[in-house]
C-alpha positions as CSV (number, residue, x, y, z in Angstrom):
1,M,14.9,40.9,-50.7
2,P,12.2,40.9,-48.0
3,P,10.4,44.2,-47.3
4,D,11.6,46.4,-44.5
5,Y,10.3,46.3,-41.0
6,P,8.5,48.3,-39.7
7,P,6.3,49.3,-42.6
8,S,5.1,52.9,-42.6
9,R,1.7,54.1,-41.4
10,V,-0.6,56.0,-43.7
11,N,-3.1,57.1,-41.1
12,P,-1.2,57.8,-37.8
13,L,-4.1,56.4,-35.8
14,D,-4.0,53.0,-37.6
15,P,-1.4,50.4,-38.0
16,P,0.4,50.2,-41.4
17,P,-2.1,49.0,-44.1
18,R,0.4,46.4,-45.1
19,F,-0.5,44.4,-42.1
20,A,-4.1,43.8,-43.4
21,H,-2.7,42.5,-46.6
22,L,-0.3,40.2,-44.8
23,R,-3.1,38.9,-42.4
24,A,-5.2,38.0,-45.5
25,H,-2.4,36.5,-47.8
26,E,0.9,35.9,-45.9
27,P,0.3,35.8,-42.2
28,V,3.8,34.5,-41.4
29,S,6.2,36.3,-43.7
30,L,9.8,37.3,-44.0
31,V,10.9,40.9,-43.3
32,R,14.1,42.8,-43.0
33,T,14.9,44.6,-39.7
34,P,16.6,48.0,-39.5
35,H,19.8,46.1,-38.6
36,G,19.7,43.9,-41.8
37,E,18.4,40.7,-40.3
38,T,15.8,38.5,-42.1
39,V,13.2,37.4,-39.6
40,W,9.6,36.1,-39.6
41,L,6.7,38.6,-39.0
42,V,3.5,37.2,-37.4
43,T,0.4,39.3,-38.1
44,R,-2.7,37.2,-37.2
45,Y,-4.3,37.0,-33.7
46,A,-4.2,33.2,-33.5
47,D,-0.6,32.9,-34.5
48,A,0.4,35.7,-32.2
49,R,-1.2,34.0,-29.2
50,F,0.5,30.7,-30.2
51,V,4.0,32.2,-30.4
52,L,3.6,34.1,-27.1
53,G,2.3,31.1,-25.3
54,D,4.7,28.4,-26.6
55,P,8.0,27.7,-24.9
56,R,9.7,27.0,-28.1
57,F,9.9,30.8,-28.7
58,S,12.4,32.3,-26.4
59,S,12.5,35.9,-25.0
60,D,16.2,35.6,-24.2
61,P,18.4,37.9,-26.5
62,A,21.3,35.6,-25.9
63,N,19.7,32.9,-28.1
64,P,20.9,32.7,-31.8
65,G,18.5,34.5,-34.1
66,F,16.9,36.8,-31.6
67,P,15.8,39.9,-33.6
68,Q,17.2,43.4,-33.0
69,I,14.6,45.9,-33.9
70,R,15.9,48.9,-32.1
71,P,19.4,50.1,-31.0
72,A,21.0,47.5,-28.7
73,P,22.9,48.7,-25.7
74,E,26.5,47.8,-25.6
75,G,27.9,45.3,-23.1
76,P,26.4,42.3,-21.1
77,R,22.8,41.9,-20.3
78,M,21.7,43.7,-17.1
79,P,20.7,41.6,-14.2
80,G,17.0,41.4,-13.1
81,I,15.4,42.3,-16.4
82,F,13.1,39.3,-16.3
83,L,11.1,40.3,-19.4
84,S,14.2,39.1,-21.3
85,M,14.3,35.7,-19.5
86,D,12.8,32.3,-20.2
87,P,11.2,29.9,-17.6
88,P,12.2,28.9,-15.0
89,E,14.5,31.8,-14.5
90,H,11.8,34.2,-15.5
91,G,9.3,32.7,-13.1
92,R,11.6,33.0,-10.1
93,Y,11.8,36.8,-10.5
94,R,8.1,37.4,-11.5
95,R,6.8,35.4,-8.5
96,M,8.4,37.9,-6.2
97,L,6.3,40.6,-7.7
98,T,2.9,39.0,-8.4
99,G,1.6,39.7,-5.0
100,E,2.1,43.4,-5.5
101,F,-0.2,43.5,-8.6
102,T,-3.1,41.3,-7.6
103,V,-6.8,42.3,-7.8
104,R,-6.9,42.7,-4.0
105,R,-3.7,44.9,-4.1
106,M,-5.1,47.1,-6.9
107,A,-8.3,47.6,-4.9
108,A,-6.2,48.8,-2.0
109,L,-4.3,51.2,-4.3
110,R,-7.4,52.5,-6.0
111,P,-8.1,55.4,-3.6
112,G,-4.5,56.6,-3.9
113,I,-4.8,56.5,-7.8
114,Q,-8.0,58.5,-7.6
115,A,-6.3,61.0,-5.5
116,V,-3.4,61.3,-8.0
117,V,-5.9,61.6,-10.8
118,R,-7.7,64.5,-9.0
119,D,-4.4,66.3,-8.4
120,C,-3.4,65.9,-12.1
121,L,-6.8,67.1,-13.3
122,A,-6.5,70.2,-11.0
123,G,-3.1,70.9,-12.6
124,L,-4.6,70.6,-16.1
125,L,-7.5,72.8,-15.3
126,G,-5.2,75.3,-13.6
127,Q,-3.2,75.8,-16.8
128,G,-6.0,76.6,-19.2
129,P,-8.0,76.7,-21.2
130,P,-6.2,75.7,-23.4
131,A,-3.7,73.3,-21.9
132,D,-1.6,70.3,-23.0
133,L,-3.2,67.1,-21.8
134,M,0.0,65.3,-22.2
135,S,2.4,67.4,-20.1
136,A,-0.2,68.5,-17.5
137,F,-2.2,65.1,-17.0
138,A,-1.2,62.0,-19.0
139,R,2.5,62.0,-18.3
140,P,2.6,62.9,-14.6
141,L,-0.3,60.6,-13.6
142,P,1.3,57.2,-14.1
143,A,4.6,58.6,-13.1
144,L,3.3,59.8,-9.7
145,V,1.6,56.4,-9.2
146,I,4.6,54.3,-10.1
147,C,6.9,56.5,-8.0
148,D,4.8,56.1,-5.0
149,L,4.5,52.4,-5.4
150,L,8.2,51.8,-5.9
151,G,9.5,54.5,-3.6
152,V,11.2,56.7,-6.3
153,P,11.2,60.5,-5.6
154,F,8.8,62.1,-8.1
155,A,11.1,65.1,-8.0
156,D,13.4,63.1,-10.2
157,R,10.9,62.4,-12.9
158,E,12.5,64.7,-15.5
159,F,15.7,62.7,-15.1
160,F,14.3,59.2,-15.2
161,A,11.7,60.0,-17.9
162,G,14.4,61.5,-20.2
163,R,16.6,58.4,-19.9
164,S,13.6,56.2,-20.5
165,E,12.8,58.1,-23.6
166,I,16.2,57.7,-25.0
167,Q,16.1,53.9,-24.4
168,L,12.8,53.6,-26.3
169,D,13.8,55.9,-29.2
170,R,14.4,53.6,-32.2
171,S,16.3,56.5,-34.0
172,R,19.1,56.7,-31.4
173,P,22.5,55.2,-31.9
174,G,23.5,52.3,-29.6
175,H,26.0,54.3,-27.7
176,E,23.4,56.9,-26.6
177,V,21.1,54.1,-25.5
178,T,23.9,52.6,-23.5
179,A,24.8,55.9,-21.9
180,A,21.2,56.6,-20.9
181,M,20.8,53.1,-19.5
182,A,24.0,53.4,-17.4
183,E,22.9,56.8,-16.0
184,L,19.5,55.3,-15.0
185,W,21.2,52.3,-13.5
186,D,23.6,54.4,-11.4
187,Y,20.6,56.5,-10.2
188,L,18.6,53.3,-9.2
189,D,21.7,51.7,-7.7
190,G,22.0,54.6,-5.3
191,L,18.3,54.5,-4.5
192,V,18.4,50.7,-3.7
193,A,21.5,51.3,-1.5
194,R,19.5,53.8,0.5
195,K,16.5,51.5,0.7
196,L,18.8,48.7,2.1
197,A,20.1,51.1,4.7
198,D,16.8,52.7,5.6
199,P,13.8,50.8,4.3
200,A,10.4,52.6,3.9
201,A,6.9,51.5,3.1
202,D,7.4,50.9,-0.6
203,L,8.0,48.1,-3.1
204,I,11.7,48.5,-3.6
205,S,12.2,48.6,0.2
206,R,10.2,45.4,0.7
207,L,12.3,43.6,-1.9
208,A,15.4,45.0,-0.4
209,V,14.4,43.6,3.0
210,Q,12.8,40.4,2.0
211,R,14.9,39.4,-1.0
212,V,18.3,41.1,-1.0
213,R,19.0,40.9,2.7
214,T,18.1,37.2,2.7
215,G,20.3,36.5,-0.3
216,E,17.5,35.6,-2.7
217,L,18.3,38.5,-4.9
218,T,21.6,40.4,-5.4
219,K,21.5,44.1,-5.2
220,D,22.0,44.3,-8.9
221,D,19.0,42.0,-9.5
222,L,16.9,44.6,-7.6
223,V,18.4,47.5,-9.5
224,G,17.5,45.8,-12.8
225,M,14.0,44.9,-11.6
226,S,13.4,48.4,-10.4
227,R,14.5,49.8,-13.8
228,L,12.1,47.5,-15.6
229,L,9.2,48.4,-13.4
230,L,9.9,52.2,-13.5
231,V,10.3,52.5,-17.3
232,A,7.3,50.1,-18.1
233,G,5.2,51.6,-15.3
234,H,4.9,55.1,-16.8
235,E,5.8,55.1,-20.5
236,T,3.0,52.9,-21.8
237,T,0.2,54.2,-19.6
238,A,1.1,57.9,-20.3
239,N,1.0,57.3,-24.0
240,M,-2.2,55.3,-23.9
241,I,-4.0,58.0,-22.0
242,G,-2.9,60.5,-24.6
243,I,-3.7,58.6,-27.7
244,G,-7.0,57.2,-26.1
245,M,-8.2,60.7,-25.4
246,L,-7.3,61.8,-29.0
247,L,-9.4,58.9,-30.4
248,L,-12.3,59.8,-28.2
249,L,-12.2,63.6,-28.6
250,R,-11.7,63.6,-32.4
251,R,-15.1,61.9,-32.6
252,P,-17.5,63.9,-30.3
253,A,-20.2,61.2,-30.7
254,L,-17.9,58.7,-28.8
255,W,-17.3,61.2,-26.0
256,A,-21.0,61.9,-25.8
257,Q,-21.6,58.2,-25.6
258,L,-19.4,58.0,-22.5
259,L,-21.0,61.2,-21.0
260,A,-24.5,59.6,-21.5
261,D,-23.4,56.3,-19.9
262,P,-20.2,56.5,-17.7
263,G,-20.6,52.8,-16.9
264,L,-19.1,52.2,-20.4
265,V,-15.8,53.5,-19.4
266,P,-14.1,50.1,-18.4
267,A,-15.3,48.6,-21.8
268,A,-14.1,51.6,-23.6
269,V,-10.7,51.4,-22.1
270,E,-10.4,47.8,-23.3
271,E,-11.5,48.9,-26.8
272,L,-8.9,51.7,-26.8
273,L,-6.2,49.3,-25.7
274,R,-7.1,47.0,-28.7
275,H,-7.5,49.7,-31.2
276,A,-4.4,51.8,-30.3
277,T,-1.9,49.2,-29.2
278,V,1.0,51.5,-28.3
279,V,3.7,48.9,-28.3
280,Q,4.2,49.4,-32.0
281,Q,7.5,47.7,-32.5
282,G,6.0,44.3,-31.7
283,V,7.4,41.6,-29.4
284,V,10.4,39.6,-30.4
285,R,11.3,35.9,-29.9
286,A,14.0,33.4,-31.1
287,V,12.9,29.9,-32.2
288,L,14.4,27.1,-30.0
289,G,13.3,24.2,-32.1
290,E,11.5,23.4,-35.3
291,V,7.9,24.4,-35.3
292,D,5.0,24.8,-37.8
293,L,3.4,28.3,-37.7
294,G,0.6,29.5,-40.0
295,G,1.6,27.0,-42.7
296,V,5.3,27.8,-42.4
297,R,8.1,25.7,-41.1
298,L,10.4,27.6,-38.7
299,A,13.8,26.4,-37.8
300,R,15.9,26.7,-34.7
301,G,17.7,30.0,-34.7
302,D,15.0,31.8,-36.7
303,G,13.9,35.2,-35.3
304,V,10.3,36.2,-34.9
305,I,8.4,39.5,-34.6
306,V,4.8,39.4,-33.3
307,S,2.9,42.4,-34.3
308,L,0.4,43.1,-31.4
309,S,-1.1,46.0,-33.3
310,S,-1.8,43.8,-36.3
311,A,-3.2,40.9,-34.2
312,N,-5.5,43.4,-32.4
313,R,-7.0,44.3,-35.8
314,D,-7.7,40.7,-37.0
315,A,-11.1,40.6,-38.7
316,A,-11.3,36.9,-37.8
317,V,-11.5,37.8,-34.2
318,Y,-12.9,41.4,-34.2
319,P,-15.7,42.2,-36.7
320,E,-15.1,45.6,-38.4
321,P,-11.7,45.7,-36.7
322,D,-10.8,49.2,-37.7
323,E,-13.9,50.6,-36.1
324,L,-13.7,52.0,-32.5
325,D,-16.7,50.3,-30.9
326,L,-17.0,51.2,-27.2
327,Q,-19.5,48.4,-26.7
328,R,-17.6,45.7,-28.5
329,H,-17.8,42.3,-26.9
330,A,-15.0,40.2,-28.4
331,A,-11.9,38.0,-27.5
332,P,-9.4,39.5,-25.1
333,H,-7.0,41.8,-26.9
334,L,-3.2,41.3,-26.9
335,A,-2.2,44.9,-26.0
336,F,-0.7,43.4,-22.7
337,G,0.7,40.4,-24.5
338,H,-0.1,36.8,-23.7
339,G,1.5,33.8,-21.9
340,V,4.0,33.9,-19.1
341,H,5.4,37.3,-20.2
342,Q,2.0,39.0,-20.2
343,C,2.2,42.4,-18.7
344,L,2.6,42.1,-14.9
345,G,1.2,45.6,-14.3
346,Q,-1.9,45.3,-16.6
347,L,-4.4,45.7,-13.6
348,L,-2.6,48.8,-12.6
349,A,-2.6,50.2,-16.0
350,R,-6.3,49.5,-16.4
351,A,-7.1,51.3,-13.2
352,E,-5.1,54.3,-14.2
353,L,-6.7,54.5,-17.6
354,T,-10.2,54.0,-16.2
355,E,-9.8,56.6,-13.5
356,A,-8.2,59.1,-16.0
357,V,-11.2,58.8,-18.4
358,R,-13.7,59.1,-15.6
359,A,-12.1,62.2,-14.2
360,L,-12.1,64.0,-17.5
361,L,-15.8,63.2,-18.3
362,P,-17.1,66.0,-16.1
363,V,-14.9,68.7,-17.6
364,P,-17.4,70.9,-19.3
365,G,-17.2,71.0,-23.1
366,L,-13.7,69.2,-23.2
367,R,-12.5,69.1,-26.8
368,L,-9.4,69.3,-28.9
369,A,-7.8,72.8,-29.2
370,I,-6.3,72.0,-32.6
371,A,-7.4,70.1,-35.6
372,P,-6.7,66.4,-35.4
373,D,-4.3,66.5,-38.4
374,Q,-2.1,68.9,-36.5
375,V,-1.4,66.4,-33.7
376,K,2.2,65.3,-33.8
377,F,3.0,61.6,-33.2
378,R,6.0,59.7,-31.7
379,H,6.7,57.6,-34.9
380,E,10.3,57.0,-33.9
381,M,9.5,55.6,-30.5
382,A,9.1,51.9,-29.4
383,V,6.0,53.1,-27.5
384,Y,3.7,55.0,-29.8
385,G,1.7,58.0,-28.8
386,V,1.3,61.8,-29.2
387,R,3.9,64.4,-28.3
388,E,1.3,67.0,-27.2
389,L,-2.5,67.1,-27.0
390,P,-3.8,70.6,-26.6
391,V,-7.4,70.6,-25.2
392,E,-9.8,73.4,-24.2
393,W,-13.2,73.5,-22.3
394,H,-15.9,76.0,-21.3
């Protein structure tokens, strides 16, 4: 019988060591999912890029063989979730949003992001020392930014963050995931209705006016798109800020390196994204037609899991891949995926991460308030991270 997926971590700050063995000896191998399916696991960088960029690998869960690696909601697929669509349907939805996430648009948003970061930093400093960097800084920062961008009231953060967490919890039964998704859907359905009746200067309002009123999108399409953007727009970045700061503060020499040369921060962010890839469950696909991959013949109806965290530790691409090297110059990492489904909001995430680290650098004597081995991790979550990160300063 194939080994279970996902394998266990030994060091909470590194991917499971089994991935290194598989990259070296069996880069495309069979594994057994928590739901009893036997699917292919892809662990090397080159093979991962191939799968994510080839149209013979489908993102649509309706296709035979599509792997189920966390509790599946009950009922039909929700409209507007373009991450789970293939071209050309996927492109129709994504093109409606690309203008909102361009380099020029991010430059226009930067002063607002910096203001949010300053406010969150003031909140952190006002709580301590010591204070929990997660609850006071890392979680509210991307939530405030995405709420402002979408037009979602930040006062409702506890509600939507709680429902998002249930959806991403691999230990939850399917009926709980379904209930959480339904509650978030109802909330956003009401919000979209209000935007249609009384538009404001936000992304959901613009889509309501330009796409729903014209018949290009249904109201349900916009609700689904809004849900995807809201959940993706705060969960991954919040957890990346937390685990990234843990990686930097647990090794004071790395933090000192940034203090000595703040110009390294953008490169450091890229290295942190590679090293601590938080989408720990991987990316799933169904095979649409026969294809050779890493010396293995895959058939139509086979399921595939691409381990982004394994691909980002591939020694064939990254010398000394397990080292956190803030001056690394290497191939682009796969933390945001690859191909047509590559993360739409990656420029926004990079801006938030960069401004977060820059804002924390001047905090005098910033350090962990507990031993690194006391930090609790989100092992059961689809998006990996730390639960709390107590810090202190002078």
